[in-house]
N, C-alpha and C positions, 0 to 999 in steps of 0.2 A: 835466362839459354832461352837461346833463335831453334823455335822451331823446327821442322822440314819443310813447311809448309811455307815461313817464315822465310826464312832464305833462301828459299826459291824463287817467293817476289821478289826479293828485295837482288841474287843474278840478273830476275830476263829485266830487270830496272834500268841494273848495270850492266845490259845484255842492250837493249833499246840505245842508254844512253851514246856509250862509245860506238855500236851502231849509227844513228841518224847522225852525230858532232862525225863520221867516216862519209859520208852520204852525201854530210852538205858541203866540205870540204871536195869532195870527186867532181863534183855535179860548182861551186864556184871557180875551181882547176882547169874546171873542162869551157869557160864560160870566157879565159884567159885563153887557149891555147883556144878556142876554137877566134876569138879576133886576134890574134896573130896571124893564126893562117889566114887570113882574109885581107889583111894586111902586107902582107906579102903577098896575095893573089891583086891583089891592085899596082903594090908596086913591080908587080914582072911585065905590072900591064901597063901601068901609066911609059914602064920602061918600050915597050915594044909600043905606043905610040907614036912617042920622040924622042932621038939622039941623045938625051939629056934632058933629069926633069926638074932642074932647075931652072932648066931656060926657056919650060914650055908653060907660058900663062895658064894658060888653056888647066894641062896638068892642075899649078902653083894652085885657082884659085876654085876644080871643086876640090885638090885634096884638104886642103884648111879646112871645107863644111865635112866632109868624109872622116879626116883622121881626127877632127871633133867631138863626131859624133861615138866612134871608137871609142875613144879619154872616155867619155861619158861611162861608156858599158865599163871601161877599166875599172874605174874609178867608181862606180855601184857594185863590182864586183865586191871590189877592195872593203868598203864599206860596210858590208855580207859579214867578208872573211870575220872583219872586226868586231860586228857585231854575235860570230858565233864563240868568238876566245872568250868578248867579255861573259858572257851566257856559259864557254866551259868552263873559267875563272870562279864567276858564281858560283856554277852547279845549279844551275837552270836551265831551265831554254825547253824543246820541243823534246818531248820526249825523255824531258830526263829531273827524277825525282830522285834525288842520292838522300841519300842520306848522313846527318851528322855526325862528318868526321870519316868522313872515303876520303884519305887517301887521285891523287888524278897528276898524273906523269902536266907540261907544260903543255901551253897550246904551244908552233911557231906563228916567230913573225910572218910578214906576208911576203915568199917568196917572191912573187912576178915582177919584172917593172912595169908601171902604169906611164905608156905615147907621156908623149908633149903634146900631141893633137897640131901638131905644124908642119914645115916642109921635110925639115928634119925626122923626119922621121919615116923616111922615102929614102932620104941619105943614105942614114945609120939604120937599117935594116935591126932588130928579131932575132937575133939566133935559138931555134926550138931547143939548142944541143947542148941549152943551160936548162931544160927540161927533162934532160935525160938523168933515169937513177932517182928521184924524187920523190921519197916517199915518212908520209909524219904517219901515225904510231897515237893512238889511241888510248889510256889508259888507267885504268879503275877498283882501287884497288877498300874493299871496306871486308875489315876483319879476316874475316882469310878464304875470302872469297874475292877474283878477280875476272875482270873482262876487258880482251886487250884490241880493237881494230883501227887497224894501213887502211891509210887512198897511198894510192903508187901511183907513178907512170911509170908503165911496160914500150919499153919500144923493139916489134919483130918487123926491117924490112919494110913495109910502107903502111905498111899499119900500126898505127901508134892511141894509144891512148891509156888514161889512165878506170883506176880500177878501187873496189873497197872489198874487205871484205874484217874478219874475227882473223884472227887471231890465236894460236899459245902461251 
């Protein structure tokens, strides 16, 4: 039989694991959102500089270098997501020390589109609307103990953000 102290320690471990996972996912999602924002701003500037992005050699030359950098940033974010997913499945990682037989919710696949890293990303921009309503929940259950944390993209006029919190 588990003592109150032991159950409290396990509950704290569950909470730390779900909370740190939700925060890590929020950080990765913020990197992707910021990258999308920068690409959108670059596209607006490029279009204001040239009447047609595809016929402006100066913009295209810079675009290939710049978009290659953004692709590297996005691919790194995706790799970090996959690493976090592996930690979740294994029940280990930063702030995750779980008892044997802890039940876990599934971990979502990477929901973002990584750009190609070339001028086609200027012609076919990513839409921010794809982020609306994104929500990821991470739950752990061990005997009668439960912890759930959520990462969510909220929109509110000009203020859009990723948040992470524990839920009931």
